[in-house]
C-alpha positions as CSV (number, residue, x, y, z in Angstrom):
1,M,17.9,-3.5,19.6
2,Q,20.4,-1.5,17.6
3,R,22.4,-4.4,16.5
4,Y,18.9,-6.0,15.2
5,I,18.0,-2.7,13.5
6,L,21.5,-2.6,11.9
7,R,21.4,-6.2,10.8
8,R,17.7,-5.7,9.3
9,L,19.1,-2.6,7.3
10,L,22.1,-4.5,5.8
11,L,19.5,-7.5,4.8
12,M,17.5,-4.9,2.9
13,V,20.4,-4.6,0.4
14,P,20.2,-8.0,-1.3
15,T,16.2,-7.7,-1.0
16,L,16.0,-4.5,-2.9
17,L,18.8,-5.7,-5.7
18,G,16.7,-8.8,-6.1
19,V,13.3,-6.9,-6.5
20,T,15.0,-4.2,-8.8
21,F,16.7,-6.9,-10.9
22,V,13.4,-9.0,-11.5
23,V,11.6,-6.0,-12.3
24,F,14.4,-4.9,-14.6
25,V,14.6,-8.1,-16.6
26,I,10.7,-8.7,-16.8
27,V,10.0,-5.1,-18.4
28,R,12.6,-5.7,-20.8
29,A,11.2,-9.1,-21.6
30,V,8.0,-7.5,-22.9
31,P,7.9,-7.7,-26.9
32,G,8.5,-4.6,-28.5
33,D,10.6,-1.8,-29.0
34,V,10.1,1.2,-26.8
35,V,12.0,3.6,-28.7
36,D,9.4,3.1,-31.5
37,L,6.9,4.1,-29.1
38,V,9.0,7.1,-28.1
39,L,9.7,8.2,-31.9
40,G,6.2,7.7,-33.0
41,E,5.2,6.8,-36.7
42,F,7.3,9.5,-38.1
43,G,10.8,8.8,-36.7
44,A,10.2,5.0,-36.6
45,G,12.2,4.2,-39.5
46,D,15.1,6.8,-38.7
47,Q,17.9,4.3,-37.1
48,A,20.1,7.1,-36.3
49,T,17.7,8.6,-34.0
50,K,17.0,5.1,-32.4
51,E,20.5,4.9,-31.4
52,A,20.7,8.2,-29.9
53,I,17.8,7.7,-27.8
54,R,18.9,4.4,-26.7
55,K,22.3,6.2,-25.6
56,E,20.6,9.0,-23.9
57,F,18.6,6.7,-22.0
58,G,20.9,3.8,-21.3
59,L,19.2,1.1,-23.2
60,E,22.4,-0.1,-25.0
61,G,24.1,-3.3,-24.2
62,N,22.9,-6.6,-22.7
63,I,20.3,-6.5,-19.7
64,V,23.3,-7.0,-16.9
65,A,25.2,-3.8,-18.5
66,Q,22.0,-1.9,-18.3
67,Y,21.2,-2.8,-15.0
68,I,24.6,-1.9,-13.3
69,R,24.4,1.6,-15.3
70,W,21.1,1.9,-13.7
71,L,22.4,1.3,-10.6
72,G,25.2,3.5,-10.7
73,D,22.4,6.3,-11.6
74,I,20.3,5.1,-8.3
75,V,23.6,5.5,-6.0
76,R,23.7,9.2,-7.3
77,F,19.8,9.6,-6.7
78,D,19.2,10.1,-10.1
79,L,16.2,8.1,-11.3
80,G,16.3,9.5,-14.8
81,N,13.4,11.0,-16.9
82,S,10.2,9.5,-18.4
83,L,10.9,8.3,-21.9
84,I,7.6,9.5,-22.9
85,S,7.2,12.8,-21.3
86,N,10.9,13.5,-20.7
87,R,10.2,14.8,-17.0
88,E,12.5,13.8,-14.5
89,V,11.1,10.8,-12.4
90,T,12.4,12.2,-9.1
91,S,10.2,15.5,-9.7
92,E,7.2,13.4,-10.7
93,L,7.5,11.0,-7.7
94,R,7.9,14.0,-5.3
95,N,4.4,15.3,-6.3
96,R,2.8,11.8,-6.4
97,L,4.2,10.2,-3.6
98,P,2.2,12.2,-0.9
99,V,-1.0,11.7,-2.8
100,T,-0.6,7.9,-2.7
101,F,0.4,8.3,1.2
102,Q,-2.6,10.3,2.1
103,L,-4.8,7.8,0.5
104,G,-3.1,4.8,2.4
105,A,-3.0,6.7,5.5
106,M,-6.8,7.3,5.6
107,A,-7.4,3.7,4.2
108,I,-5.4,2.6,7.6
109,F,-7.4,4.8,9.7
110,F,-10.6,3.7,8.3
111,S,-10.1,0.1,8.5
112,L,-8.6,0.5,12.2
113,L,-12.0,2.6,13.1
114,I,-14.1,-0.1,11.7
115,A,-12.2,-3.4,12.2
116,V,-11.4,-3.3,15.9
117,P,-14.8,-2.6,17.6
118,V,-16.4,-5.0,15.4
119,G,-13.8,-7.4,16.0
120,V,-13.9,-7.0,19.8
121,I,-17.6,-7.0,19.6
122,S,-17.7,-10.2,18.1
123,A,-15.2,-12.0,20.0
124,I,-17.1,-10.6,23.7
125,R,-20.5,-11.7,21.9
126,Q,-19.2,-15.3,20.8
127,D,-21.7,-17.4,18.8
128,T,-24.3,-14.7,18.9
129,W,-25.9,-13.0,16.3
130,A,-23.8,-10.1,16.6
131,D,-20.7,-12.2,16.1
132,Y,-22.1,-14.1,13.1
133,L,-22.9,-10.4,11.5
134,G,-19.5,-9.5,12.1
135,R,-17.5,-12.8,10.7
136,S,-19.8,-12.5,7.7
137,F,-19.0,-9.2,7.0
138,A,-15.4,-9.4,7.4
139,I,-15.5,-12.6,4.7
140,G,-17.6,-10.1,2.6
141,L,-14.8,-7.8,2.8
142,L,-12.2,-10.1,2.1
143,A,-13.7,-11.6,-0.7
144,A,-15.2,-8.7,-2.7
145,P,-12.4,-7.4,-5.0
146,N,-11.4,-3.4,-4.8
147,F,-12.1,-2.3,-8.3
148,W,-15.5,-4.2,-8.3
149,I,-16.8,-2.3,-5.2
150,A,-15.4,1.0,-6.3
151,I,-17.2,0.8,-9.9
152,L,-20.3,-0.4,-8.0
153,L,-20.2,2.4,-5.7
154,I,-19.6,5.0,-8.3
155,S,-22.7,3.5,-10.4
156,L,-25.1,3.6,-7.2
157,A,-24.1,6.8,-5.9
158,A,-24.1,8.7,-9.6
159,R,-27.7,7.0,-10.1
160,Y,-29.4,7.3,-6.9
161,F,-27.6,9.8,-4.9
162,Q,-26.1,12.1,-7.3
163,W,-22.7,12.0,-5.4
164,G,-19.7,9.8,-5.5
165,V,-18.6,10.5,-9.0
166,P,-15.0,10.7,-9.6
167,P,-14.2,14.7,-10.0
168,A,-13.0,15.9,-13.4
169,K,-10.0,17.5,-11.3
170,Y,-7.7,16.5,-8.4
171,I,-7.9,18.9,-5.3
172,P,-4.7,19.3,-3.4
173,F,-5.0,19.1,0.2
174,T,-3.3,22.3,0.5
175,E,-5.6,24.5,-1.7
176,D,-8.9,23.1,-0.2
177,P,-8.3,20.6,2.8
178,V,-12.3,20.1,3.1
179,G,-12.6,19.5,-0.8
180,N,-9.5,16.7,-0.6
181,L,-10.7,15.1,1.9
182,K,-14.4,14.6,0.3
183,L,-12.6,13.5,-2.7
184,M,-10.6,11.2,-1.0
185,F,-13.2,9.6,1.3
186,M,-14.8,7.1,-0.8
187,P,-11.5,6.0,-2.3
188,A,-9.8,5.4,1.1
189,V,-12.8,3.5,2.4
190,I,-12.8,1.5,-0.3
191,L,-9.1,0.5,0.0
192,S,-9.9,-0.1,3.4
193,G,-12.2,-2.8,2.8
194,A,-9.7,-5.9,2.3
195,L,-7.4,-4.6,5.5
196,S,-10.5,-4.2,7.4
197,G,-11.7,-7.7,7.0
198,S,-8.3,-9.4,8.0
199,V,-7.7,-6.9,11.0
200,M,-11.4,-7.7,12.1
201,R,-10.7,-11.5,12.0
202,F,-7.2,-11.2,13.6
203,T,-8.7,-8.9,16.4
204,R,-11.3,-11.7,17.3
205,S,-9.1,-14.6,17.4
206,S,-6.6,-12.3,19.5
207,M,-9.5,-10.9,21.9
208,L,-10.9,-14.6,22.4
209,E,-7.4,-16.0,23.2
210,V,-6.8,-13.2,25.8
211,L,-10.4,-13.6,27.2
212,R,-9.4,-17.2,28.3
213,Q,-6.5,-15.6,30.4
214,D,-6.3,-16.4,34.2
215,Y,-5.7,-12.8,34.7
216,I,-9.1,-12.1,32.9
217,R,-10.9,-14.5,35.0
218,T,-9.7,-13.2,38.2
219,A,-10.8,-9.6,37.1
220,W,-14.3,-11.1,36.8
221,A,-14.0,-13.0,40.0
222,K,-13.1,-9.5,41.6
223,G,-16.6,-7.9,40.2
224,L,-15.1,-5.5,37.9
225,R,-17.3,-3.8,35.3
226,E,-17.4,-5.5,32.0
227,R,-16.2,-2.3,30.4
228,V,-13.1,-2.3,32.5
229,I,-12.1,-5.6,32.0
230,I,-12.7,-5.1,28.4
231,V,-10.8,-1.8,27.7
232,R,-8.2,-1.7,30.3
233,H,-7.4,-5.4,30.5
234,A,-8.4,-7.4,27.6
235,M,-8.1,-5.0,24.6
236,R,-4.8,-3.5,25.8
237,N,-3.0,-7.1,25.2
238,A,-5.2,-8.5,22.2
239,L,-4.4,-5.3,20.2
240,I,-0.9,-5.5,20.2
241,P,-0.3,-8.4,17.6
242,V,-2.9,-6.4,15.3
243,V,0.1,-4.0,14.5
244,T,1.6,-7.0,13.0
245,V,-1.2,-7.6,10.8
246,V,-1.2,-4.1,9.5
247,G,2.5,-4.2,8.7
248,L,1.9,-7.7,6.7
249,Q,-1.1,-6.0,4.7
250,L,1.1,-3.0,3.4
251,P,1.7,-4.8,0.3
252,V,-1.8,-5.4,-0.5
253,L,-2.5,-2.1,0.7
254,V,0.0,-0.5,-2.0
255,G,-1.5,-2.8,-4.7
256,G,-4.9,-1.6,-4.1
257,T,-4.0,1.9,-4.6
258,V,-2.8,1.0,-8.0
259,I,-6.5,-0.1,-8.7
260,I,-8.5,2.8,-7.0
261,E,-6.3,5.7,-8.4
262,T,-7.1,4.4,-11.8
263,V,-10.7,3.9,-11.2
264,Y,-10.9,7.4,-9.3
265,S,-8.4,9.2,-11.6
266,I,-6.4,10.1,-8.7
267,P,-2.8,11.3,-9.3
268,G,-0.6,9.3,-7.3
269,M,2.0,6.9,-7.5
270,G,-0.2,3.7,-8.3
271,R,-1.9,5.9,-11.2
272,Y,1.5,6.7,-12.7
273,Y,2.5,3.2,-12.5
274,V,-0.2,1.9,-14.5
275,S,0.3,4.7,-17.2
276,S,4.0,4.0,-17.5
277,I,3.4,0.0,-17.9
278,D,1.0,0.8,-20.6
279,Q,3.6,2.8,-22.6
280,K,6.6,0.8,-21.6
281,D,8.4,3.4,-19.8
282,Y,11.6,1.6,-18.4
283,P,12.5,4.4,-16.1
284,V,9.0,5.2,-14.3
285,I,8.4,1.4,-13.9
286,Q,11.6,1.0,-12.2
287,A,11.8,3.9,-10.0
288,V,8.2,3.2,-8.6
289,N,9.2,-0.4,-8.0
290,I,12.3,0.5,-6.0
291,V,10.2,3.2,-4.1
292,V,7.5,0.8,-3.2
293,A,9.8,-2.0,-2.3
294,L,11.6,0.5,0.1
295,V,8.0,1.7,1.6
296,V,7.3,-1.8,2.4
297,V,10.6,-3.2,4.0
298,F,11.2,0.0,6.4
299,A,7.1,-0.2,7.0
300,N,7.9,-4.2,8.3
301,L,11.2,-2.9,10.2
302,T,9.0,-0.1,11.9
303,V,6.2,-2.5,12.7
304,D,8.9,-5.0,14.2
305,V,10.6,-2.1,16.5
306,L,7.3,-0.9,17.5
307,Y,6.2,-4.8,18.6
308,S,8.8,-4.6,21.0
309,V,8.3,-1.2,22.5
310,I,4.6,-1.8,23.2
311,D,5.2,-5.2,24.3
312,P,7.8,-5.3,27.0
313,R,8.2,-9.2,26.5
314,I,9.6,-9.2,23.0
315,R,13.3,-8.5,23.1
316,Y,15.5,-8.7,20.0
317,S,19.3,-9.3,19.7
């Protein structure tokens, strides 16, 4: 196991280099000079000031030279300063990352809370109205875009129930836990939609496969109660692959936070990323991308390790 983890960690290096270089090139391929945006209309014609800003933020030379210089800063854990606000990107991410992490964790919790029971019921009641309803619900969650659901719920909730409207100010969990959870509840439920649909369908398929196994037939033949067979024998093995599904859906979940945080004005990493793209804030865009890449890669490694822990049949070498 140790050798497998070490090999996976080493493989992360070329993956991260490839992701960061592609983003680095794409960002700089966008038309327009970011220095003009930094200076504004009053300093746009000052060539000396432009050169000073380029030197300060490492925008001199060709793309390869800039990328190598940026990698050197990353090795020293220096993500640079925002071109627009001149604040340290590391400090901004330190404040925003927990917000996005909380939103993602709540979304995963709600998706498992909804999807696993529905998937199990759909499997044990195959080809009944409960099964058809569960499958239709899963397909609907997969088909509906997060931003559309968010805007629809905001509009309906505000009009008919007088709640669900994004607040004017974010409430940190450390200041008011109850107020924070109320604020994050609706965004987390919406974000959990697509993940719930995938987990629901996969749980149903996995459960159907397990229910056809010989040891389940033996349990029925022994006269065990349905609840014991389903919970103790079938679900135990059927839910093991669900761990993999959750891991594979993490990139989709991260992408969803960008939309949900923007719609609900949540000061997380996703909203920070959108504003940085709008302003062509190179250091922020690159920093967020490397953080997201690290989270996804480490999450996938964690899922693989957990899979071998909960299923003794899996062995890595």
